C-alpha positions as CSV (number, residue, x, y, z in Angstrom):
1,M,52.0,168.0,112.6
2,T,49.2,170.3,111.2
3,A,46.7,167.5,111.8
4,I,47.8,167.2,115.4
5,K,47.2,170.9,116.0
6,R,43.7,170.6,114.5
7,W,42.9,167.7,116.6
8,A,44.1,169.5,119.7
9,V,41.9,172.5,119.0
10,L,38.8,170.3,118.3
11,L,39.3,168.2,121.4
12,T,39.8,171.3,123.6
13,S,36.8,173.0,122.2
14,F,34.7,169.9,122.6
15,F,35.8,169.5,126.2
16,I,35.0,173.2,127.1
17,I,31.6,173.2,125.3
18,S,30.6,169.9,126.9
19,Y,31.6,171.1,130.4
20,E,29.8,174.4,130.0
21,L,26.6,172.6,128.9
22,L,26.7,170.3,131.9
23,R,27.5,173.1,134.2
24,H,24.6,175.4,133.1
25,E,22.1,172.5,133.0
26,F,22.9,170.7,136.2
27,I,25.6,172.2,138.4
28,L,24.7,176.0,138.7
29,Q,21.2,175.2,140.0
30,K,22.6,173.2,142.9
31,I,25.8,174.9,144.1
32,S,27.0,178.5,144.7
33,S,29.1,180.4,142.3
34,K,32.2,180.3,144.4
35,T,32.0,176.5,144.6
36,D,31.4,176.4,140.9
37,M,34.5,178.4,140.3
38,V,36.6,176.2,142.4
39,I,35.3,173.0,140.8
40,S,35.7,174.4,137.3
41,S,39.2,175.5,138.0
42,V,40.2,172.1,139.4
43,L,38.6,170.3,136.5
44,F,40.2,172.6,133.9
45,I,43.6,172.2,135.5
46,I,43.3,168.4,135.7
47,G,41.9,168.2,132.1
48,A,44.6,170.5,130.8
49,F,47.3,168.4,132.5
50,V,46.0,165.0,131.3
51,F,45.4,166.3,127.8
52,S,48.8,168.0,127.6
53,E,50.6,164.9,128.7
54,F,48.8,162.9,126.1
55,L,49.3,165.4,123.4
56,F,52.9,166.2,124.1
57,G,53.7,162.5,124.5
58,Y,52.2,161.8,121.1
59,I,54.1,164.8,119.6
60,K,57.4,163.6,121.1
61,K,56.8,160.1,119.7
62,I,56.3,161.5,116.2
63,E,59.3,163.8,116.6
64,N,61.5,160.9,117.6
65,Q,60.3,158.9,114.6
66,R,61.1,161.9,112.4
67,I,64.5,162.3,113.9
68,Q,65.2,158.6,113.4
69,Q,64.1,158.8,109.8
70,E,66.3,161.8,109.3
71,R,69.3,160.0,110.8
72,E,68.7,157.0,108.5
73,A,68.2,159.2,105.5
74,K,71.4,161.1,106.5
75,A,73.3,157.8,106.9
76,L,72.0,156.6,103.5
77,F,72.9,160.0,102.0
78,D,76.4,160.0,103.4
79,N,77.3,156.4,102.8
80,S,75.7,155.7,99.5
81,I,78.1,154.5,96.8
82,D,75.9,156.4,94.3
83,G,76.5,160.1,94.0
84,I,73.7,162.3,95.4
85,F,73.6,165.9,94.2
86,V,71.0,168.3,95.7
87,F,70.1,171.4,93.7
88,Q,67.8,174.3,94.3
89,T,65.1,175.1,91.8
90,N,67.3,177.7,90.3
91,G,69.8,175.0,89.4
92,Y,72.6,175.8,91.9
93,L,74.2,173.0,94.0
94,V,73.4,173.1,97.7
95,D,74.5,169.7,98.9
96,M,76.2,166.5,97.9
97,N,77.3,163.3,99.6
98,Q,80.8,161.7,99.8
99,G,80.0,159.5,96.8
100,A,79.2,162.6,94.7
101,E,82.5,164.2,95.8
102,E,84.6,161.2,94.9
103,M,82.8,160.9,91.6
104,S,83.0,164.5,90.5
105,G,86.3,165.5,92.2
106,W,84.6,168.6,93.7
107,R,84.4,169.4,97.5
108,L,81.0,170.7,98.8
109,K,82.6,173.6,100.7
110,D,84.2,174.9,97.5
111,V,81.2,174.8,95.2
112,Q,78.1,175.1,97.4
113,G,75.8,177.7,95.9
114,K,78.3,178.3,93.0
115,L,78.1,175.3,90.7
116,K,75.1,174.9,88.4
117,F,73.5,171.7,87.2
118,E,74.5,172.3,83.5
119,S,78.2,172.7,84.4
120,I,78.3,169.2,85.9
121,F,75.9,167.1,83.9
122,Y,75.3,166.6,80.2
123,L,72.0,164.9,79.2
124,E,71.5,163.9,75.6
125,S,67.9,165.3,75.4
126,S,66.7,168.8,76.4
127,T,63.5,167.2,77.7
128,L,65.7,165.6,80.5
129,S,67.0,168.9,81.9
130,L,66.4,170.0,85.5
131,Q,64.0,172.8,84.4
132,A,62.0,170.4,82.3
133,F,61.7,168.1,85.3
134,L,60.5,171.0,87.5
135,K,57.8,171.9,84.9
136,G,56.6,168.4,84.7
137,K,54.2,166.8,87.2
138,Q,56.3,163.7,87.9
139,T,58.0,163.3,91.3
140,S,60.7,161.0,89.9
141,V,62.3,160.6,86.4
142,R,64.8,157.9,85.4
143,I,67.7,158.7,83.0
144,E,69.5,155.8,81.4
145,N,72.4,157.6,79.7
146,G,74.2,160.8,80.5
147,L,77.6,162.2,81.3
148,L,79.1,163.6,84.5
149,I,81.8,166.2,83.8
150,A,84.4,165.9,86.6
151,K,86.6,168.6,88.0
152,D,89.5,167.3,85.9
153,G,87.4,167.4,82.7
154,A,86.9,163.6,82.6
155,E,83.6,162.5,81.2
156,L,82.0,159.6,83.2
157,P,79.1,157.6,81.7
158,I,76.2,157.6,84.2
159,S,72.6,156.7,84.8
160,A,70.6,158.9,87.1
161,T,67.3,159.7,88.7
162,F,65.6,163.1,89.3
163,S,63.6,163.2,92.6
164,Q,61.8,166.1,94.3
165,I,62.4,166.9,98.0
166,H,59.6,169.0,99.6
167,N,60.4,170.9,102.9
168,D,57.1,171.5,104.7
169,Y,58.7,173.7,107.4
170,M,60.5,175.9,105.0
171,G,57.9,175.8,102.3
172,D,60.4,175.2,99.5
173,T,61.4,172.4,97.1
174,K,64.8,171.0,96.2
175,I,65.9,168.5,93.6
176,A,67.9,165.4,94.4
177,F,69.9,164.1,91.4
178,I,71.0,160.5,92.2
179,V,73.9,159.4,90.0
180,R,75.4,155.9,89.3
181,D,78.8,155.6,87.7
182,L,78.6,153.3,84.7
183,T,82.3,153.3,84.0
184,Q,83.0,149.7,85.3
185,Q,79.7,148.5,83.8
186,K,80.6,150.0,80.4
187,Q,84.1,148.5,80.7
188,M,82.6,145.1,81.5
189,A,80.2,145.5,78.6
190,D,83.1,146.3,76.3
191,I,85.0,143.3,77.6
192,I,82.0,141.0,77.0
193,K,81.5,142.5,73.6
194,G,85.2,142.0,72.8
195,L,85.1,138.4,74.0
196,Y,81.9,137.7,72.0
197,Q,83.5,139.2,68.9
198,E,86.7,137.2,69.5
199,A,84.6,134.0,70.0
200,T,82.7,134.8,66.8
201,Q,85.9,135.4,64.9
202,K,87.4,132.1,66.2
203,Q,84.3,130.2,65.2
204,F,84.5,131.7,61.8
205,E,88.1,130.8,61.5
206,A,87.5,127.2,62.7
207,E,84.6,126.8,60.3
208,T,86.6,128.2,57.4
209,Q,89.6,126.0,58.2
210,Y,87.3,123.0,58.4
211,W,85.8,124.0,55.0
212,I,89.2,124.3,53.5
213,A,90.3,120.9,54.8
214,N,87.0,119.3,53.6
215,K,87.4,120.8,50.1
216,L,91.0,119.7,49.7
217,A,90.0,116.2,51.0
218,S,87.5,116.0,48.1
219,I,90.3,116.1,45.6
220,R,91.2,112.5,45.0
221,E,93.9,113.1,42.4
222,L,96.2,116.0,41.6
223,T,95.2,115.6,38.0
224,A,91.5,115.7,38.7
225,D,89.4,117.9,36.4
226,N,87.9,119.9,39.3
227,R,91.1,120.5,41.2
228,Q,91.6,124.0,39.7
229,Q,88.3,125.3,40.8
230,I,88.6,123.8,44.3
231,F,92.1,125.3,44.8
232,Q,90.7,128.6,43.5
233,N,87.9,128.5,46.0
234,V,90.3,127.6,48.8
235,A,92.6,130.5,47.9
236,E,89.7,132.9,48.0
237,E,88.7,131.6,51.5
238,I,92.3,131.9,52.7
239,K,92.3,135.5,51.5
240,K,89.2,136.3,53.5
241,L,90.5,134.5,56.5
242,L,93.8,136.4,56.5
243,N,92.2,139.6,55.4
244,C,95.1,140.2,53.0
245,C,95.5,141.6,49.4
246,N,96.3,138.5,47.4
247,V,96.8,134.7,47.8
248,G,98.4,132.3,45.4
249,L,99.0,128.5,45.4
250,F,101.8,126.7,43.6
251,L,102.3,123.0,43.3
252,N,105.6,121.3,42.4
253,N,105.3,119.4,39.1
254,F,108.0,116.8,39.7
255,S,107.6,115.1,36.3
256,K,108.2,118.4,34.4
257,D,110.5,120.0,37.0
258,H,108.6,123.3,37.4
259,L,105.9,124.9,39.4
260,D,102.2,124.8,38.4
261,T,100.2,127.9,39.4
262,V,96.9,126.4,40.6
263,A,95.2,129.4,42.2
264,V,95.6,133.2,42.3
265,T,93.0,135.6,43.8
266,N,93.8,138.9,42.1
267,L,94.5,140.8,38.9
268,P,96.4,139.4,35.8
269,Q,99.4,141.7,36.3
270,Q,99.8,140.2,39.8
271,K,99.7,136.8,38.2
272,N,102.5,137.8,35.8
273,M,104.5,139.1,38.8
274,M,104.1,135.8,40.6
275,R,105.2,133.9,37.5
276,S,108.3,136.0,37.3
277,L,109.0,135.4,41.0
278,E,108.4,131.7,40.4
279,R,111.0,131.7,37.6
280,A,113.5,133.8,39.5
281,K,113.3,132.6,43.1
282,Y,111.1,129.7,43.8
283,K,113.0,126.9,42.0
284,K,115.1,126.4,45.2
285,N,114.1,123.8,47.7
286,F,113.4,125.9,50.9
287,G,113.5,124.1,54.2
288,K,110.4,123.8,56.4
289,G,109.6,127.1,58.1
290,Q,111.7,129.3,55.9
291,V,110.1,132.3,54.3
292,L,111.2,134.4,51.3
293,T,110.1,138.0,51.7
294,E,109.8,140.5,48.8
295,V,108.6,144.1,48.7
296,Q,106.5,144.5,45.6
297,M,106.7,147.5,43.2
298,N,103.2,148.7,44.2
299,G,104.2,148.9,47.9
300,Q,102.9,145.5,48.9
301,K,104.9,142.9,50.8
302,S,104.8,139.3,49.7
303,F,105.6,136.2,51.7
304,T,106.2,132.7,50.2
305,Y,105.8,129.7,52.5
306,P,107.0,126.3,51.3
307,L,104.7,123.4,51.9
308,C,107.1,120.7,53.0
309,C,106.7,117.0,53.6
310,E,109.9,115.9,55.3
311,N,112.6,117.1,52.9
312,L,110.3,117.4,49.9
313,V,108.7,120.7,48.9
314,L,105.2,119.9,47.6
315,G,104.3,123.5,46.8
316,Y,104.1,127.1,48.0
317,L,101.6,129.4,49.6
318,W,102.1,133.0,48.4
319,V,100.6,135.8,50.4
320,S,100.8,139.5,49.7
321,D,99.7,142.4,51.9
322,K,100.1,146.1,52.6
323,K,103.7,147.0,53.2
324,D,103.0,148.6,56.6
325,R,100.8,145.9,58.0
326,V,102.0,144.3,61.3
327,W,100.7,140.8,61.8
328,S,99.6,140.0,65.3
329,L,100.6,136.8,67.1
330,H,97.1,135.3,66.6
331,Q,97.2,136.1,62.8
332,Q,100.6,134.4,62.6
333,E,99.3,131.3,64.4
334,L,96.3,131.3,62.0
335,L,98.6,131.4,59.0
336,K,100.7,128.5,60.5
337,S,97.4,126.6,60.9
338,I,96.5,127.2,57.2
339,I,100.0,126.1,56.1
340,N,99.6,122.9,58.1
341,I,96.2,122.2,56.6
342,L,97.6,122.7,53.1
343,T,100.7,120.7,53.8
344,I,98.7,117.7,55.2
345,S,96.2,117.8,52.4
346,L,98.9,117.9,49.7
347,E,100.8,115.1,51.6
348,N,97.6,113.0,51.7
349,L,97.1,113.6,47.9
350,T,100.7,112.6,47.3
351,M,100.3,109.5,49.5
352,Y,97.0,108.6,47.8
353,Q,98.7,108.9,44.4
354,K,101.6,106.7,45.6
355,M,99.1,104.1,47.0
356,K,97.2,104.1,43.8
357,D,100.5,103.6,41.8
358,I,101.5,100.8,44.2
359,A,98.0,99.2,43.9
360,T,98.3,99.4,40.1
361,L,101.8,97.8,40.1
362,E,100.5,95.1,42.6
363,E,97.6,94.4,40.3
364,R,99.8,94.2,37.3
365,E,102.1,91.8,39.2
366,R,99.1,89.6,40.2
367,L,97.8,89.6,36.6
368,A,101.3,88.8,35.3
369,R,101.6,85.8,37.7
370,E,98.2,84.5,36.8
371,M,99.0,84.9,33.1
372,H,102.3,83.1,33.7
373,D,100.6,80.3,35.6
374,G,97.8,79.9,33.2
375,L,97.8,81.7,29.9
376,A,101.5,81.7,29.2
377,Q,101.8,78.0,29.9
378,N,98.8,77.3,27.6
379,I,100.2,79.4,24.8
380,S,103.6,77.5,25.2
381,S,101.7,74.2,25.0
382,I,99.8,75.4,21.9
383,H,103.1,76.4,20.3
384,M,104.6,72.9,21.0
385,K,101.5,71.1,19.7
386,I,101.5,73.2,16.5
387,E,105.1,72.3,15.9
388,L,104.2,68.6,16.3
389,I,101.3,69.0,13.9
390,K,103.5,70.7,11.3
391,K,106.0,67.8,11.5
392,L,103.3,65.2,11.2
393,A,101.7,67.0,8.3
394,I,105.0,67.1,6.5
395,S,105.8,63.4,7.1
396,N,102.5,62.4,5.4
397,Q,102.7,59.0,7.0
398,G,99.3,57.2,7.4
399,N,100.0,55.7,10.8
400,K,100.5,59.3,12.1
401,R,96.9,60.3,11.3
402,E,95.6,59.3,14.8
403,I,98.4,61.2,16.6
404,L,97.6,64.2,14.4
405,Q,93.9,64.2,15.3
406,N,94.8,63.9,19.0
407,A,97.2,66.8,18.8
408,V,94.5,68.9,17.1
409,L,92.0,68.1,19.9
410,E,94.6,68.9,22.5
411,V,95.3,72.3,20.8
412,S,91.6,73.0,20.7
413,Q,91.3,72.2,24.4
414,I,94.3,74.3,25.3
415,V,93.0,77.2,23.3
416,N,89.6,76.9,25.0
417,E,91.3,76.9,28.4
418,A,93.4,80.0,27.4
419,Y,90.2,81.7,26.3
420,Q,88.5,81.0,29.6
421,E,91.6,82.2,31.4
422,V,91.5,85.5,29.5
423,R,87.8,85.9,30.2
424,Q,88.3,85.3,33.9
425,N,91.1,87.8,34.1
426,L,89.0,90.4,32.3
427,F,86.1,89.6,34.6
428,N,88.2,90.1,37.7
429,L,89.5,93.4,36.3
430,M,85.9,94.6,35.7
431,S,84.8,93.5,39.2
432,P,81.4,94.9,40.2
433,F,82.9,95.8,43.6
434,Y,84.1,99.0,42.2
435,S,80.6,100.3,41.7
436,E,78.3,101.8,44.3
437,G,76.0,99.5,46.3
438,E,75.6,97.3,49.4
439,F,78.6,94.9,49.8
440,F,76.7,91.6,50.0
441,E,74.5,92.5,47.0
442,L,77.7,93.2,45.0
443,L,79.2,89.9,46.2
444,K,76.1,87.9,45.1
445,N,76.2,89.5,41.7
446,Y,79.9,88.6,41.4
447,I,79.2,85.0,42.4
448,N,76.3,84.7,39.9
449,Q,78.6,86.0,37.1
450,F,81.4,83.7,38.2
451,Q,79.0,80.7,38.0
452,E,77.8,81.7,34.6
453,L,81.2,82.3,33.2
454,N,82.9,79.1,34.6
455,Q,80.0,76.7,34.9
456,I,80.9,76.2,38.6
457,D,78.1,76.1,41.1
458,V,78.8,78.3,44.2
459,E,76.6,78.0,47.3
460,F,76.7,81.2,49.4
461,S,75.7,81.2,53.1
462,N,75.5,84.6,54.8
463,Q,74.7,84.3,58.5
464,L,75.2,88.0,59.0
465,Q,72.2,88.9,56.8
466,E,70.1,86.2,58.4
467,Q,70.9,87.7,61.9
468,N,70.4,91.3,60.6
469,K,74.1,92.1,61.3
470,S,76.2,94.5,59.3
471,F,79.7,93.9,57.8
472,E,81.5,96.7,59.7
473,L,84.8,97.0,57.9
474,S,86.4,100.0,56.1
475,E,86.2,100.2,52.4
476,S,89.9,99.5,52.0
477,K,89.6,96.3,54.1
478,K,86.6,95.2,52.1
479,I,88.7,95.6,48.9
480,Q,91.3,93.2,50.3
481,V,88.6,90.7,51.3
482,V,87.3,90.8,47.7
483,R,90.8,90.2,46.3
484,I,91.2,87.2,48.6
485,L,87.8,85.8,47.5
486,Q,88.6,86.3,43.9
487,E,91.9,84.5,44.3
488,A,90.3,81.6,46.2
489,L,87.6,81.1,43.5
490,S,90.2,81.3,40.8
491,N,92.1,78.5,42.5
492,V,88.9,76.5,42.6
493,R,88.4,77.0,38.9
494,R,92.0,76.2,37.9
495,H,93.1,73.5,40.3
496,S,90.2,71.8,42.1
497,K,88.8,69.9,39.1
498,C,85.3,70.1,40.7
499,K,82.2,72.0,39.7
500,K,80.9,73.1,43.1
501,A,82.2,75.5,45.8
502,F,80.9,76.8,49.1
503,I,81.3,80.3,50.5
504,S,80.2,81.2,54.0
505,I,80.4,84.3,56.3
506,F,79.6,84.6,60.0
507,Q,80.6,86.5,63.1
508,K,82.2,84.9,66.1
509,G,81.4,85.7,69.8
510,D,84.4,88.1,70.1
511,G,83.1,90.1,67.1
512,A,85.6,88.8,64.5
513,Y,84.3,87.9,61.0
514,V,85.1,84.5,59.5
515,I,84.9,84.0,55.7
516,T,85.4,80.5,54.2
517,V,85.8,79.3,50.6
518,E,85.6,75.5,50.3
519,D,85.6,72.9,47.5
520,K,85.4,69.1,47.3
521,G,88.1,68.8,44.6
522,I,91.4,67.0,44.4
523,G,93.2,69.0,47.1
524,F,97.0,68.9,47.5
525,L,99.6,68.2,50.1
526,A,99.7,70.8,52.9
527,D,103.5,70.5,52.9
528,D,103.6,71.8,49.4
529,L,102.7,75.2,50.8
530,Q,106.1,75.5,52.4
531,T,108.2,73.9,49.6
532,T,106.7,75.3,46.3
533,N,106.0,78.8,44.9
534,H,102.2,79.1,45.1
535,Y,102.0,82.8,44.1
536,G,98.2,83.0,44.6
537,L,98.2,81.5,48.1
538,R,101.1,83.7,49.1
539,T,99.3,86.8,47.9
540,M,96.2,85.8,49.8
541,K,98.2,85.6,53.0
542,D,99.9,88.9,52.3
543,R,96.5,90.6,51.9
544,A,95.2,89.0,55.1
545,N,98.2,90.3,57.0
546,L,97.6,93.8,55.5
547,I,94.1,93.9,57.2
548,K,95.5,92.3,60.4
549,G,93.6,89.1,59.6
550,N,94.6,85.5,59.7
551,L,94.4,83.1,56.7
552,V,94.4,79.3,57.2
553,I,94.4,76.8,54.4
554,Q,93.2,73.2,55.1
555,T,93.8,70.6,52.4
556,K,94.5,67.0,51.7
557,P,94.9,65.0,48.4
558,N,91.5,64.0,47.2
559,A,89.8,65.7,50.2
560,G,89.2,69.2,48.9
561,T,90.5,72.5,50.1
562,K,89.2,75.0,52.6
563,V,90.4,78.6,52.8
564,E,89.4,80.4,56.1
565,L,89.9,84.1,56.6
566,T,89.4,85.6,60.1
567,I,89.2,89.4,60.4
568,P,89.0,91.3,63.7
569,A,86.1,93.7,63.8
570,G,86.7,97.5,63.8
571,G,90.3,98.5,64.3
572,D,92.4,100.8,62.2
573,D,92.5,100.8,58.4
574,C,94.9,98.8,56.3
575,V,98.5,99.0,57.5
């Protein structure tokens, strides 16, 4: 507005001066003074009217713009969700919008000119005060963290901005303090932080449980040398996971009818206490899900959880904690999960031990059958021949000499066969398939040793290697395949009466593997498979069924024998 005034004075002065110069130079010499007065008056009136219209129209336009801006500013001031507090330079409140009233709980009419800045707001640093802002040269300052003290004494977290308001008409300055309530933002931040901490905790719990399961799975036998250290490490991790005072693990020793303490995480006196509890309480067979609770002498509460497989208690998890601790639902679920992991791991160990015992008994039975079929009969023949030799030697008859020599030769032959039978059984027991290495390399080594030991030529055709295909069977299935191959080759050695055998392996179009063992020996009647007790052949069929395979035996007298094993690819493990 000051600029408009200046321009009005300048333009008026310029018009008057210009007119006077023209009048004195040109008009006064040609017209009378009266005429000059009339013309000047008319020109001044017209000029004043035109200039006034222009000037006042421009001023009105500017005034309308200012009014519109004030209305917009007022609308923003009144309707802003942020709180806007207006203070004088002396720090007293002079105005505030509806957002500020709702935020603070104060009403403007009650506190106008009475409430000071320091009584409403708390800023962490003195350099962020209202007076510090006034002394500075900045027109606006941002404050990230502060507190608004409401009428009811509540403290609201806020972010705010200092801003100067200059009044050119009044010639004074006011301070606008624009405030944003961070309560919901802080609540949301706390929720996100809580969710992140919860997710981190659950990740830690999941990783720890996986580690525990992995460690327990590494124990192959309950009598393993490293089992004590593994159980101890597991107990320490359970203690961290549950955040409790002490953890212990007991296993039932069924052979000695007592509990073995396999892991304890705390002091020796607590171990002794657990042993006394073991003797006094834990020899019962608790049902699954039952808990024995004891309050310890030192103010701790202990819980004993049986690790049950069906109706059999495999062991116990012992947990002690502060007497006054209340376990949350999540912690109880976590404990149940740990108990399940321990139970499943112990159940797997027990099943593995049972499977190993069954495999041992099965191998003993197989070896006993082979000894009965071969070695025992040879020894029986040796015994009968020796008795014959003894009788012939006693009779001292000359015509018996040839019979005696034949008997000695037969005994020598039978002894040699028995020796070969023993060597073959030992060779099968020390099979290289129990060592580390690629399956087909181990198979080739076995075939080479079999040839050297029995003087039987074995031709091996491996189409899988020729086609760069792998033998994708589980280790347990491969073991059964090896047993079938061993039995088939043993039958070639014992019964075929030929010195050459053929082994081939290939894959069919449907993915199934086919393994054949063939000889060109004497063969036998196929009907004999149903009418006589061929233990070896029956065992091979049982093993094939175990791996969901199919075993077919093709044979004729004097036409050799062919054993064909078909195994579906993939699938589950042995059943």
